[in-house]
C-alpha positions as CSV (number, residue, x, y, z in Angstrom):
1,M,386.6,-59.5,-140.5
2,I,384.2,-61.2,-142.7
3,R,385.0,-64.8,-140.8
4,D,383.9,-63.3,-138.0
5,Q,380.4,-62.1,-139.6
6,I,380.4,-65.6,-140.7
7,D,381.1,-67.3,-137.5
8,Q,378.0,-65.0,-135.4
9,A,375.7,-65.7,-138.4
10,M,375.9,-69.1,-138.3
11,A,375.8,-69.5,-134.3
12,I,372.4,-66.9,-135.5
13,M,371.4,-69.3,-137.7
14,E,371.6,-72.6,-135.2
15,A,369.6,-71.1,-132.8
16,A,367.0,-69.3,-134.9
17,F,366.2,-72.0,-137.6
18,D,363.8,-74.7,-136.8
19,P,366.0,-77.9,-138.5
20,A,362.5,-79.0,-139.3
21,F,362.5,-77.1,-142.1
22,G,364.9,-77.3,-143.2
23,E,365.3,-73.3,-143.8
24,A,369.1,-72.7,-142.8
25,W,372.0,-72.6,-144.7
26,N,375.5,-74.6,-143.7
27,R,378.6,-72.7,-144.0
28,R,379.9,-74.2,-147.0
29,Q,376.8,-72.7,-148.5
30,L,376.8,-69.5,-146.6
31,E,381.0,-69.2,-147.9
32,D,380.0,-69.8,-150.9
33,A,376.8,-67.2,-151.5
34,L,379.4,-64.4,-150.6
35,L,382.3,-65.5,-153.2
36,M,379.0,-64.6,-155.9
37,P,379.0,-61.4,-156.7
38,N,377.3,-58.6,-155.4
39,T,376.2,-60.6,-152.5
40,H,375.7,-58.7,-149.3
41,L,376.1,-60.1,-145.5
42,V,374.7,-57.1,-143.5
43,M,375.1,-57.6,-139.6
44,S,372.7,-55.8,-136.9
45,E,374.2,-53.2,-135.0
46,T,372.4,-54.7,-132.0
47,P,373.5,-56.7,-129.2
48,I,372.5,-60.8,-128.2
49,G,371.9,-59.0,-124.6
50,S,374.0,-57.1,-122.1
51,D,375.8,-60.7,-122.0
52,D,376.9,-61.2,-125.1
53,P,377.8,-58.7,-127.1
54,N,378.1,-60.9,-130.5
55,S,375.1,-59.9,-133.5
56,A,371.4,-60.4,-132.5
57,G,370.7,-60.4,-136.7
58,F,372.0,-60.3,-140.2
59,M,370.5,-60.4,-143.6
60,L,372.6,-62.3,-146.7
61,S,370.5,-60.8,-150.2
62,R,371.8,-60.8,-153.9
63,S,371.2,-57.8,-156.2
64,V,371.2,-57.9,-160.1
65,L,370.7,-55.2,-162.8
66,D,368.1,-53.8,-160.9
67,E,366.6,-56.3,-158.5
68,E,367.7,-57.9,-154.9
69,E,367.0,-60.9,-153.8
70,L,366.8,-61.3,-149.9
71,L,368.8,-65.1,-148.8
72,L,368.3,-64.6,-146.3
73,I,367.3,-63.0,-142.7
74,A,367.5,-64.3,-138.7
75,V,367.3,-62.5,-135.4
76,H,368.7,-64.8,-132.4
77,P,365.8,-65.9,-130.1
78,D,366.7,-64.4,-127.4
79,A,366.6,-61.0,-129.7
80,R,363.4,-61.1,-131.0
81,R,360.1,-58.8,-130.8
82,K,363.0,-55.8,-130.9
83,G,362.6,-54.3,-133.8
84,I,366.0,-55.9,-135.5
85,G,364.0,-57.6,-138.1
86,K,362.6,-54.8,-139.2
87,A,365.4,-52.4,-139.4
88,L,367.4,-55.2,-141.0
89,V,365.0,-55.0,-144.1
90,Q,364.5,-51.4,-143.6
91,R,368.4,-51.5,-144.5
92,L,368.0,-53.5,-147.2
93,F,366.0,-51.1,-148.6
94,T,368.1,-48.4,-148.3
95,D,371.3,-50.4,-149.5
96,A,369.6,-51.5,-152.5
97,A,368.3,-48.7,-153.6
98,T,371.8,-47.2,-153.3
99,R,372.5,-49.8,-155.8
100,Q,369.4,-49.0,-158.1
101,V,367.3,-51.9,-157.2
102,K,364.0,-50.9,-158.2
103,R,362.1,-54.3,-156.6
104,V,362.7,-56.6,-153.5
105,F,361.6,-60.8,-153.3
106,L,361.9,-62.7,-150.9
107,E,361.1,-66.2,-150.4
108,M,359.5,-67.7,-147.1
109,R,357.7,-71.3,-145.5
110,D,354.2,-71.3,-146.0
111,G,353.0,-70.2,-142.6
112,N,356.4,-68.5,-141.6
113,P,355.3,-65.5,-138.3
114,A,357.8,-63.6,-140.1
115,E,354.5,-62.8,-142.9
116,T,353.7,-60.7,-140.5
117,L,356.4,-58.6,-140.3
118,Y,357.0,-58.8,-144.6
119,R,353.4,-57.8,-145.6
120,S,353.4,-54.9,-143.0
121,L,357.1,-53.5,-145.5
122,G,354.5,-54.1,-148.1
123,F,355.9,-57.1,-149.4
124,S,352.9,-58.8,-151.4
125,P,352.7,-62.3,-152.4
126,I,353.4,-62.5,-156.3
127,G,354.2,-66.6,-156.8
128,R,354.5,-70.1,-154.7
129,R,356.7,-73.2,-155.1
130,R,354.2,-75.7,-153.7
131,G,355.9,-78.0,-151.7
132,Y,359.5,-76.8,-151.8
133,Y,360.6,-77.2,-148.2
134,R,360.6,-81.0,-147.3
135,S,362.2,-82.8,-144.4
136,N,361.8,-86.7,-143.0
137,R,359.4,-85.7,-140.0
138,L,357.2,-83.2,-142.6
139,S,355.1,-83.4,-145.2
140,P,356.3,-80.9,-147.9
141,I,355.5,-77.4,-147.4
142,D,355.2,-74.3,-149.7
143,A,357.6,-71.9,-150.4
144,I,355.6,-68.4,-150.7
145,T,357.7,-65.9,-153.5
146,F,356.9,-62.3,-152.2
147,S,358.0,-59.2,-153.9
148,R,357.6,-55.1,-153.0
149,E,358.6,-51.9,-155.9
150,L,361.0,-49.5,-154.2
151,A,360.7,-46.0,-154.7
């Protein structure tokens, strides 16, 4: 089962992330992350489409004590603008609360259009890593750290 989820997550990342920004993980990074304790891979229950039953999105998070970090989230381009990303983040909040998490963090590339979603779900910027994202084709891009308290 987990092998199928990893395969689907890799396919989603390949389709969803622009390689120019270097945000996607490789298979080894994903597999290694899943070996660490308290790391959670959640697949969207929504399929990409009627002709493709594979999951349209996924998220990967890791909890430590009373904090959780959203490590990765992606929605297949063919399934965007349907509330899948929002549903995944809301699922993160629900699951994290059952783990007694009090605060959720995420880090994203400055200029990532997902910022609108994160802010609408209560995340606020708390820090910046200058020049964190680098590639051969682009100038370095800052990473912005966001957090949200859970009730």
